[in-house]
C-alpha positions in Angstrom: 36.3 16.5 75.8 34.9 13.6 77.9 31.5 12.1 77.2 29.5 13.9 79.9 26.2 13.7 77.9 24.7 10.4 76.6 23.6 10.4 73.0 19.8 11.0 72.9 17.7 7.9 72.2 15.5 9.4 69.5 15.4 8.3 65.9 14.6 10.0 62.6 11.0 8.7 62.5 10.2 10.4 65.8 11.5 13.7 64.6 9.4 13.4 61.3 6.3 12.5 63.3 6.4 15.9 65.1 6.6 17.9 61.8 3.4 19.9 61.3 4.1 20.5 57.6 4.0 17.4 55.3 5.9 17.0 52.1 2.7 17.5 50.0 2.2 21.0 51.4 5.8 21.9 50.7 5.5 20.5 47.2 2.4 22.6 46.5 4.3 25.7 47.7 7.2 24.9 45.5 5.0 24.4 42.5 3.3 27.7 43.1 6.6 29.6 43.2 7.8 27.8 40.1 4.6 28.6 38.3 5.1 32.3 39.2 8.6 32.2 37.7 7.4 30.4 34.5 4.6 33.0 34.2 7.0 35.9 34.3 9.3 34.2 31.7 6.4 33.6 29.3 5.2 37.2 29.8 8.7 38.4 28.8 8.6 36.1 25.7 5.2 37.4 24.6 6.3 41.0 25.1 3.9 41.7 28.0 4.8 44.3 30.7 6.4 42.9 33.9 6.1 45.3 36.8 9.0 46.1 39.1 7.1 44.6 42.0 6.9 41.3 40.1 10.7 41.5 39.5 11.4 42.1 43.1 9.2 39.1 44.0 11.0 36.9 41.5 14.3 37.9 43.1 13.1 36.7 46.5 11.6 33.6 45.0 15.1 32.6 43.8 16.3 32.8 47.4 13.2 31.1 48.8 13.5 28.1 46.4 17.1 27.5 47.7 15.8 27.9 51.3 13.0 25.3 50.6 15.6 22.8 49.3 17.8 23.2 52.4 14.8 23.1 54.7 13.2 20.1 53.0 13.6 17.8 56.0 13.4 20.5 58.7 10.5 19.9 61.1 8.1 22.8 61.4 6.0 24.0 64.5 7.5 21.4 66.8 5.8 22.1 70.2 7.3 19.4 72.5 11.0 19.1 73.0 13.3 16.5 74.5 15.6 17.5 77.3 19.2 16.2 77.1 20.5 15.8 80.7 24.2 15.6 81.6 25.5 12.7 83.7 27.3 15.2 86.0 26.5 18.7 87.2 27.5 21.6 84.9 29.8 23.0 87.6 31.7 19.8 87.5 32.1 19.8 83.8 33.4 23.4 83.8 35.8 22.6 86.6 37.1 19.5 84.9 37.7 21.4 81.7 39.5 24.2 83.5 36.9 26.9 82.6 37.2 29.9 84.8 34.3 30.9 87.0 34.1 34.3 85.4 34.4 32.9 81.8 32.4 34.9 79.2 29.8 33.2 77.1 27.3 34.4 74.5 25.0 31.4 74.1 25.5 28.9 76.9 28.2 28.0 79.5 29.1 25.2 77.1 30.5 27.7 74.5 34.0 26.6 75.5 33.5 23.2 73.7 34.3 25.0 70.5 32.5 27.2 68.0 33.8 29.0 65.0 31.6 32.1 64.3 31.0 32.9 60.7 32.4 36.3 59.7 29.0 37.5 58.7 27.6 36.5 62.1 30.4 38.5 63.8 29.6 41.5 61.7 25.9 41.0 62.2 26.4 41.0 66.0 28.4 44.2 65.7 25.6 45.9 63.8 22.9 44.6 66.0 24.7 46.0 69.1 24.9 49.4 67.4 21.2 49.3 66.7 20.5 48.4 70.3 22.4 51.4 71.6 20.3 53.5 69.3 17.2 51.8 70.7 16.3 50.5 67.2 16.5 46.8 68.2 15.4 44.7 71.1 17.5 44.1 74.2 19.8 41.2 74.4 18.1 37.8 75.0 18.2 36.0 78.3 21.2 33.8 79.0 21.6 31.0 78.5 19.7 31.1 75.3 16.5 29.1 75.0 16.7 28.6 71.3 19.2 28.9 68.5 18.5 31.9 66.3 18.6 31.9 62.5 21.5 34.4 62.6 23.7 31.9 64.3 25.4 30.3 61.3 28.5 28.1 61.2 31.4 29.2 59.1 30.6 28.8 55.4 33.3 27.7 53.1 34.0 25.6 50.0 31.2 24.7 47.6 28.5 26.1 49.9 30.1 29.5 49.8 30.3 29.3 46.1 26.6 28.4 45.9 25.8 31.3 48.2 27.7 33.7 45.9 26.0 32.4 42.8 22.5 32.7 44.2 23.3 36.2 45.4 24.5 37.2 41.9 21.3 35.8 40.4 19.3 37.8 43.0 20.9 41.1 42.1 21.0 40.2 38.4 17.2 40.1 38.3 17.0 43.8 39.4 19.7 44.7 36.8 17.6 42.8 34.2 15.1 45.7 34.3 17.8 48.0 32.9 15.4 49.3 30.2 12.2 48.8 32.2 9.3 51.0 31.1 9.1 53.3 34.1 6.8 56.3 33.8 9.7 58.9 33.8 13.3 58.9 32.9 14.4 59.9 36.4 12.7 56.8 37.8 14.6 54.6 35.3 17.9 56.3 36.1 17.3 55.9 39.9 16.4 52.2 39.4 19.6 51.6 37.5 21.6 53.4 40.1 20.0 51.5 43.0 20.3 48.1 41.3 24.0 48.6 40.6 24.6 50.1 44.0 23.0 47.1 45.8 25.1 44.6 43.8 28.4 46.5 44.1 27.8 47.1 47.8 27.1 43.4 48.4 30.2 42.4 46.4 32.3 44.9 48.4 31.1 43.6 51.7 31.7 40.0 50.5 35.3 40.8 49.5 35.8 42.7 52.7 34.9 39.6 54.6 37.2 37.5 52.5 40.1 39.8 52.8 40.0 40.5 56.6 38.8 37.1 57.8 40.3 34.7 55.4 43.2 36.1 53.3 45.0 38.4 55.7 44.9 35.8 58.6 46.2 33.2 56.1 49.1 35.5 55.1 49.9 36.2 58.8 50.0 32.5 59.6 52.3 31.8 56.7 54.7 34.6 57.8 54.8 33.7 61.5 58.1 31.9 61.3 60.9 34.3 62.2 64.6 33.6 61.9 66.0 32.8 65.3 69.2 34.7 64.8 67.4 37.8 63.6 65.1 37.7 66.7 68.1 37.3 69.0 69.8 40.3 67.5 66.7 42.4 67.9 66.4 41.4 71.6 70.1 42.4 72.1 69.6 45.8 70.5 66.4 46.3 72.5 68.2 45.7 75.8 70.9 48.2 75.0 68.3 50.9 74.3 66.2 50.3 77.4 68.2 52.5 79.5 67.7 55.5 77.3 64.0 55.1 77.0 62.1 58.0 78.7 59.1 57.4 80.8 55.8 58.2 79.3 54.0 61.1 80.8 50.7 60.6 82.6 48.9 62.5 79.8 50.4 60.3 77.1 49.4 57.1 79.0 45.9 58.4 79.5 45.5 59.2 75.8 46.9 55.9 74.8 44.5 54.1 77.2 41.5 56.0 75.8 42.6 55.3 72.2 43.1 51.6 73.0 39.6 51.5 74.6 38.0 53.0 71.5 39.8 50.5 69.2 38.6 47.7 71.5 35.0 48.9 71.3 35.2 49.1 67.5 36.6 45.6 67.4 34.0 44.1 69.7 30.9 46.0 70.9 28.9 42.9 72.0 27.2 43.0 75.4 29.4 40.2 76.9 32.6 41.3 75.1 32.9 37.7 73.9 36.3 37.3 72.3 34.7 35.1 69.6 33.1 38.2 68.2 36.3 40.2 67.8 36.4 41.8 64.3 39.1 43.6 62.4 38.5 47.3 62.5 38.9 47.6 58.7 36.2 45.0 58.2 33.9 46.8 60.6 34.4 50.2 58.9 34.1 48.9 55.4 31.1 46.8 56.2 29.2 49.8 57.6 30.3 51.8 54.5 28.9 49.3 52.1 26.0 48.5 54.3 24.7 52.1 54.3 24.8 52.2 50.5 23.1 48.8 50.3 20.3 49.6 52.6 19.7 52.9 50.9 19.5 51.1 47.5 17.2 48.4 48.8 14.9 51.0 50.3 14.6 52.9 47.0 13.9 49.7 45.1 11.0 48.8 47.5 9.6 52.4 47.1 10.0 52.2 43.3 8.0 48.9 43.3 5.0 50.7 44.8 5.4 54.0 43.1 5.4 52.4 39.6 1.9 51.0 40.2 0.4 54.5 39.8 1.0 54.4 36.0 1.4 51.1 34.2 1.4 50.2 30.6 -1.7 48.6 29.2 0.0 45.3 28.6 0.6 44.9 32.4 -3.1 44.1 32.8 -3.2 41.5 30.0 -3.2 37.9 30.8 -1.1 35.2 29.1 -2.1 33.6 25.9 -1.4 30.0 26.9 -2.9 28.7 23.6 0.0 30.2 21.7 2.3 27.9 23.5 0.5 24.7 22.3 2.1 23.1 19.2 0.2 23.7 16.0 -1.6 20.6 14.7 -2.9 20.9 11.1 
C-alpha cells in the first residue's frame, strides 16, 4: 500500500506525559496483590481456613498480575488525542486500492489494509450477535468505530499462546486446589468439585476446538490442495459425458437447498455487517456454544458458592496470621 498517511510526529515522552497513573501507584497495587497471595499461602501453611471467596479472588489475581505486566507502559485516562490526517481524501485511497463502493467493513473503511481476526474474537463476535438478537446486549456501535475495544485482539500464536494456556491452567487449578475444602455440607463440596472440573474441561474443550477448526484443519487443507493434473482432467471428461443425463432440479428442491444454504451462512457468520473476516466453521460455532453453556453454568455456581459458604465458616477462618512464627529463632 502507498504511503497515504505521514508518520505522526509524537515521541514516547509525550505519550508518557499524558498518563494519569504513575509507576509508583502501579507498584503499590502490585505489592498489595502480591501481599494478598502471600497471606493466603501462609494461612495454608499454618493450617488456617481459606474461604472459597478468597480462592476465587486469588484466581483472578493471577490473571490481573499478568495484565499489569502487559499494561505496564500503557497510558491511563488519556483525555486529549492526536488526529492523524491523510494526505489525500479517503475516497481517493479507496479508489486507488480498488476497493468497491459497497465494500463491507466492521471497524473503519480502512479494514481492507489487512487484519487477521483472532479465532476467539470471531467466536466472541458470533456470541455477541446472538445476545443482541435476544436483547441481552447493547446494539452495534456506530461506524466507523471511535475507539478500539478490548475484545479486538490480534491473532495469538507462539510463545504468547503458550503463556495464555499456562496462566489459564493456573487459574482453573486454584479452584481445583479446593478439592477437599471444608464446606458446610457434603453436597456443596461435590458441587464445587463438579463445577471446578466442568469449568476447566469446558475451557480446554473450547481451546482445542479453536485449534482444530482454525489452525489444524486449514493447515491440512492447504497441504492437500495440490491435485494431480491428469486425475483432474479425467474427472472433467467424465463430468462432461454425464452432463446430458443430469435431470433438472425441481423448484421445491432448489428452494429447500437455498433455505438450507442460508441457514448455514447465518451459522457461519451472524455479524451485523456480514463481514467475511468473521466467517467461522460451523463445527467451531456449535462446539463453542456447547462448551460455553457448561462453562458459564459452572462459573455461576462457583460465584454463588463463594457467597453461600460465608453463612457458616470454621472458627480458624476468623483467625489472623501469626507472623512472629515466621521469624527465625534467635537463642
